[in-house]
N, C-alpha and C positions, 0 to 999 in steps of 0.2 A: 504493500500500500504506500510505503514511503516513496518508492521510486515513481509510482504513478503521480503522487503529489508533486514531486520535483518536476516532472514533465509539464504539468499544468502551470507551475510557476514560471518555467522557461518560456512556454507558449505565451502567457500573459505579458511577460516582460518584453519579449520580442515584438509583439503587436503594439504595445504602448510606445516603444521606442520609434516606431514608424507611423505614428498617428498623422492623419492629414493636417492637423493643426500645426504640428512641429515642422513638417515638411514644407508647407506653404510659407510659414513665417520665415524659415531659413532661406527659401528661394527668392523671396521678395525683399529681404533685409537690405540688399545693396542695389535695388532697382528703384530709380526715382519714380515717384507717383506721377502719372500723367495728369494734366490739368483737367481734362474731361474724361473720366473713367466710369464705366459701368461694369457690373459683375453678373455673370451667369454661372450658376453652380448646378451640376447635374450628376447624380449618382448617390450611392449609399453613404459616402463620406462627405456629402455636401456641407453639412453644418460644421464639422470639424475644420474643413478646408476654409470655409468662410471666416471662422474665428481666427485662423492663422493669417488670412489676408487682412483682416481688420487690425490685428495686432501689428502688422507691418506698415499698413497704409492708412490706418484710421478708418473713420466711418465711410461705408460704401453703400451705394444704392443699386438695386438690381432685383433679380429673380432667382429662386432656387427650387429645385425638385429633388426630393429625397432627403434623408436624415430628419432632423428636427428643426422647427422654426428658429430663426436667428433674428434678433431685434433689428428693425430697419430694412429688412429684406422681404420682398414679396415671396411667400412660400406656397408651393402647390404640392399636393399629395398624389403620387402615382402608385399604381399597383406593381407588385413583383412576386414571382418571376414571370407572370403572365400579364400583359397589359390589360387595363380595365378602363372604366369611364374616367377615373381620375387621371390616368395616363393620357387619354385623349385630350382632356382639358389642358393638361400640362404641355403637350406637344403643340397644341393650337396657340397657347400663350407664348411659348418660346419663339415660335416662328414670327408672331406679331412683334415681339420685343426686339428681335435682331433687325427686322425690317425697318423699324422706326429709328434706328441709330443713324448718325450722320458721319460723313468722312472725317470730321474733326474729332470724332470720338475714338476712344480705345475701349475694347471689350476684353475684360479679364475673364477667361473661362476656367472654371475649376471642375475638372472632369474625373469621375471615378466609376468603377464597375457597378453594374446594375442599371445604368442609364438606358440601356436598350429597351427595357420594359417600363421603366418609370415614366418616360415621356414618349409618346407616339402620335403620329398623324398619318393615317393610312393613305396610300396612293389613290388617285381618282378611280372609282369603280369598285373599291374594296370597303368593307365594313369593319368595325371593331371586332365583330363576331368572327369574321374571316381571319383576322390576325390572331385572335384568341385561340381559335381551333388549330391554326397552323403552328403557333408557338407550343401549345400543348402536345401536338403530335411530334414535333421535333425533340422536345425535352423528353418525352416518354419513349422515344425510339433510340436513345443512347447516342444522339448525334453530337459530335464535338462542337464546342462553343464557336469556333471560327467559322464553321459551316452554317451553324444556326444564324450567326450575324450576317453572313453573306446573303441569306434569304431575307432577313429583316431589312437590310439596306435597300433591297430592290422592291420592297412593298411599302416604302415609307417616303414621306415628303421632307423629312428632316435628317435622315441618317445618310451615311455614305458621302459626306462632304456637302450635303445639300443645305445644311444650316449655315455653313460658312458662305456658300454661294449666295444665299439670300440676305446675308448681313450687310448693313449699310456702313458699318464702322470702317475707318481707314486702317485700323490695326487691331489684330486679335492675338492676345497672348494666352496660350492654352497650357495650363499646368495640370498634369495628369498623374494620378496614382493608378498604376496598372494592375489588373487582376488576370492578365492573360500571358501565356508563354510567348516570349519574344518581344513583349512590350510594344506591339505594333499599334500605333495610333488609329489605323484603319479598322482595327478589331475592337478596341476598348470602347464600350458603350455604342458599338456599331459605327464609330468614326464620324460623328456629326460635323467635325471640323477638319477632317482628313480626306485626301483623295482616295478613291476606292479602286483597287486593282482588279476586283472581281466584276463579273458581267451577269446580265440576265441569264445567259446560257448556263453559267456556273450555278446560279440559284435554282434554275429549273432542274438541273441534274440532281440537286439535293432533295427537292420536294418530291421528285418522282419515286424516291425510296420510301416515302411515308404517305399516310392518308390525309390529304389536305382538301379544303373546299375547292370546288371546280373553278370558282372565280380567281383563285390564286394561281392555279396553273394557266388559266387563260391569259391573265395579265403578264405572266412571265414569258409565255409564248409570243405575245405581241412584241416584246423587246423594244419598247419605245422609251425615249427619255432616259438614256443611260446616266448613271451617277458620274459626278465629276472625276476625271482621271488625272488631271494636271494639278500640281501643288498650287495653292492660292498664295501669291506673294505677300499678301497682308497678314498671313498666319504664321506665328512663331510657336512651334511645338516644343514642350519640355517635359520629359518623363522624370518625375521626382523620385519614384521608387517602383519596383516591380516585385513579382513573386520570388525571384532568386535572392533579392536583397533581404527578404524575410527569412529565408532559409539560412543565409549567411549570418544574419543577426542572431538567430536562435543558436547556431553553433558557437558563435562568439560568447554568448551568455553562458552556454553550457560549459565551455572551457573555463570561464571564470569561476565556475562552481566545482571544478575538478574533474570534469569528464574529458576523455580523449574524443573530441567532437569534430565531425566533418560535415560539410554541406554538399548535397548532391548538386552537380553542376547543370541540371536541366529540370524543367517542370515535369514531374511524374504524371503521366496521363494514361488513358486506356480504361477498360472496364475495371470495376472494383475487384473482380476475381483476378485479373492480370496484375493489378497493383499489389494485391495481397500476396500473390505468388512471388513477386519481386522482393517484397520485404521478408518473406519466409526464406528465400534463398540467401539473404544476407545473414540472418541469425543462424542458418544451417551451416554457414562457413566458419562458425565458432569464433567470432570476434572476442578479443580478450575482455575481462571485467573492466568496467569503466568506459566502454565504447558507446558512442552515441552518434546516430546518423539523423540529419535534419534534411527535409525536402519540402519544397513548395509543390503543390499537387492540384490537379484538376481532373479527378477521376469521374467516370460517367457510370450511370446505372439505368437500365431499362426498367421502368416501373409498370407493373401490371395494373389493371383497373381496380383491383381490390387493395392496393397498397394502403397501409395504415400510416399512423404518425411516425415521422422520422426524417432522416436525411442521410446523404451519402457518407458523411464522416462517421456518424454513429453506426451505420450499417457496416462500413469497413472495419471499424474498431471491434465490433462484436465478431465479425468474420475472422479477424486476426486472433482473437482470444481462443479460437479453436486450436490453432497451431501452438500457441503459447501454453495451453493446458496440458500438453504432452511433455513439456520440458520441466526439468528440475531447477534450471537456472533462474536466477532473479532477473526477469526481463519484463519490460513494459512498453506499451505502444500508445501513442496519442494521435488522433486525427481531429482537427477542428477548423472551422472557418475563421479566417482573419477578420471577417466582418462581424463576428460575434453571433452568427445565426447559422443553423444547419437545417436546410430543407424546411418541411412543414412541421416544426417542433419549437419547443421553448428552450432548446439547448443550442450551444455553440459546437458541440462535438462530444467526444468521450475519450477517456484514458483507461486502458485495460491492462491486465496482467494474467498470469497463469491461473489465478484463483477465480477469474470471471466466468470461465466456460462452464456451462451446464445445459441441460436439455431445454430450459426456458430460452436460452439464446438461440438454439437451433430453430425453435418454433418461430421466434421473432424474425429471424432471417428469412424463413420461408414465407412469412406473412408480410415482409417488408414493413415491419412495425418496430423499428429499433428504438424509437423515442421512449416509449413507456418502459421497455425492457431495460434500457440504460439507466433510467431513473430508479426503477425498482432495485437494480443491482448496485446502485450508488456509484456508478462509474461515469455519470453524465457530467458535462461541463455546462453550467447554466448560461443562457444567452446573456450578452452584455454589450454595451455601447462602446465599440472599439475606436470609432472615428477613423477607420481606414478600411481598405478592401484590397487585399493582395493575394487572392486565391486561398487555398487551404494550406495548413501546415501539418506535416507528419513528422513525428519524432519516435524513434525506436532506440531503446537504451538497454544496456546490460549493467546490472548493479555493480557498484564499485567494491 
């Protein structure tokens, strides 16, 4: 139990060190405040990033979607992970907001993961229901996030560089906290201020693998009005931190606590089963006592219609406890979202060890209902307001 607790402490410390507030405050500390500046914040870390901007530049006016309300900023609530009525209202407002800016204005954009669903404005001929059904189908079919966002960009009036193209400001400074492998601005929040290298044909190839509304396939087949492909000279993109930074920070903190810690140099992805097998191969190689491996991760899971409460991090952690239960070594595993929330649950993730495994866990995995099981077993990590979004963090450690 002590080792599990240590992993939770390392996870929390690493996430706090890379909060949106601290990252933005540092990024703007030496940047002169423009005379005419407005702010647009979009994503799960909007409120924290806004606090950092105001700490550096003083009071700001503008609009935010995601996070919690910040004084002086117009705040809109959008749904996540599937867009809803609030997302539609937010997308409509963002488009009107950027269109009203003048060439003398500077737009400070604070972008973080989650923005793809939190703000949306369907392309002409599509309804919110079409987008809702398409997003549900893609999420449920285990489609990687970059391919999901390829589709989203071609069904939207604001994604894939279209928000930048509609903006009247003479300058756009985009500060981004990345939650995707490679930290590609075209993928994060579906790239509202970034040129889009994907095409309608790419999007059509993705949706043909899943069951989506006929209107969606028809729009993609028409292939009209491609997303912007060339960089906008008014836009300056800056990535403040990404998933690999989170893994490196966790390893650094673990070393300060006496672990021989290493960070994986890539974002671990693939199905939960494949990710679990990768971690099992590591502890099967008999690393010495005190070893710790940290990784940023973006695993996927195909959810059946009967799926219960839970999330991918808790599901993976409970799956990992099966292998740990056969070992006599003191070993523990943690999987948790850096945004402080895991799937449809009140948890951020879970930390397990060899004592966690029991028949109840096997049933929870079969039912895709990891949330209640993790709570009942006392291995859950309660949800919390992290102020950042840098993908998931996985930690695997051998007791010292």
